[in-house]
C-alpha positions in Angstrom: -15.3 -9.1 10.7 -13.8 -12.8 11.0 -10.1 -13.6 10.9 -10.6 -16.0 7.8 -12.5 -12.7 6.2 -9.6 -10.7 7.1 -7.0 -13.2 5.6 -8.9 -13.2 2.3 -9.0 -9.5 1.9 -4.9 -9.4 2.6 -4.5 -11.9 0.3 -6.1 -9.5 -2.3 -3.3 -7.1 -2.3 -0.4 -8.6 -4.7 2.4 -8.0 -2.2 0.7 -10.4 -0.1 -0.9 -12.9 -2.3 1.6 -15.6 -2.9 2.0 -16.1 1.0 0.9 -19.3 3.1 -1.8 -19.4 4.7 0.2 -19.2 8.2 2.0 -16.2 7.5 -1.4 -14.4 6.2 -3.1 -15.6 9.2 -0.4 -14.2 11.6 -0.9 -10.6 9.6 -4.3 -10.9 9.5 -4.4 -11.6 13.5 -1.6 -8.7 14.8 -3.5 -6.2 12.3 -5.4 -3.0 13.4 -8.9 -2.4 12.5 -9.3 1.2 12.1 -12.6 2.8 11.1 -12.3 5.9 9.3 -15.2 8.4 9.4 -16.2 9.9 5.8 -13.8 12.8 5.1 -11.7 11.5 7.6 -8.0 11.5 7.7 -5.7 7.9 7.5 -3.0 10.1 7.3 -1.4 13.3 5.7 1.7 13.5 3.5 4.8 14.0 5.4 3.4 11.8 8.3 6.2 9.5 9.1 5.1 6.1 7.4 5.5 3.1 10.2 2.5 0.8 8.7 0.7 0.0 5.8 -3.2 -0.2 5.3 -5.2 -2.9 3.8 -9.2 -1.6 2.9 -11.2 -3.3 4.3 -14.5 -1.5 3.5 -15.4 1.7 1.6 -12.9 3.5 -0.1 -9.8 5.7 0.4 -8.7 8.4 -2.0 -4.9 9.2 -1.9 -4.2 12.9 -3.2 -1.5 15.4 -3.6 -2.0 19.3 -3.2 -4.4 21.1 -2.0 -7.3 23.6 -3.3 -7.0 24.0 -7.0 -3.7 22.3 -7.0 -5.2 19.3 -5.3 -5.1 16.1 -7.6 -6.4 12.3 -7.1 -3.5 9.9 -7.6 -5.7 6.7 -6.8 -9.1 5.4 -4.9 -8.0 2.2 -3.3 -11.1 0.0 -2.5 -11.5 -3.4 -0.5 -8.1 -5.6 -0.8 -6.1 -2.4 -1.4 -2.6 -2.5 -0.2 -1.5 1.7 1.0 1.9 2.2 2.0 3.9 -0.7 0.7 7.2 1.0 1.3 6.6 1.7 5.0 5.7 -1.7 5.6 9.4 -2.3 4.2 11.5 1.0 5.5 11.1 3.8 7.3 9.6 6.5 5.1 7.8 9.3 4.9 4.1 9.7 3.6 3.9 10.7 0.0 0.2 11.8 -0.4 -2.9 12.7 1.9 -5.4 9.4 2.6 -9.0 10.4 2.8 -11.9 8.3 3.4 -14.7 9.0 0.5 -17.4 7.3 2.5 -17.3 5.1 6.0 -14.5 3.3 5.5 -12.2 0.6 7.7 -8.5 -0.3 7.1 -6.4 -3.1 8.7 -3.6 -1.2 9.6 -0.2 -3.4 9.6 2.9 -2.3 11.4 6.2 -2.3 10.2 7.9 -4.0 13.0 5.2 -7.4 12.2 6.9 -7.2 8.4 10.4 -6.8 10.1 9.9 -10.0 12.4 8.5 -11.9 9.6 11.5 -11.4 7.1 13.6 -12.3 9.5 12.2 -15.6 10.4 11.4 -16.8 7.1 14.0 -15.8 4.9 11.9 -17.0 1.7 9.7 -14.6 2.3 12.4 -11.6 1.9 13.6 -13.4 -1.4 9.8 -13.5 -2.7 9.4 -10.2 -1.5 12.6 -8.8 -3.1 11.9 -10.8 -6.7 8.3 -9.3 -6.4 9.7 -5.8 -5.7 12.6 -5.7 -8.4 10.2 -6.9 -11.3 7.5 -4.0 -10.0 10.6 -1.0 -10.1 12.3 -2.7 -13.6 8.3 -2.3 -14.9 8.4 1.4 -13.7 11.5 2.2 -15.0 11.1 0.7 -18.5 7.2 3.1 -18.1 9.6 6.1 -17.6 12.0 5.2 -20.3 9.3 5.2 -22.7 7.7 8.6 -21.2 11.5 10.0 -22.0 11.6 8.6 -25.3 7.9 10.4 -26.1 9.3 13.6 -24.6 12.4 13.6 -26.5 10.5 13.0 -29.8 7.7 15.8 -29.0 11.2 18.1 -28.2 12.8 17.4 -31.5 9.5 18.0 -33.5 
């Protein structure tokens, strides 16, 4: 794939959507393309997370559990970012990531993101606002679920 195509893929991920072209170009140029065979693992739950992945082609299935307890959390297709947290902080992978068919991803290292955030403080501010909004939305959803559970418990 061309650098321009990779920039377009990365831009599809909401996390990167508002970045200027020069920053997207740096990410795309520094990203490592990884091919994943059908059924191949991108990572396993508990692995150290030091990068994020933008799906370039195919589909990556995120799952927890094994056997009968296995549960699909999400199926990520082209333009989807996997591992947002690992781009920003040291973390362990919370789930398994397995290719549904022949797939490819662009791996973006946390080191690159940290360098970009240090060199472009306005980017750090923009991402902080976006993440705060996402966390606030998630907390609102959790509160709605809590209220519903309280209603069920009082019936």
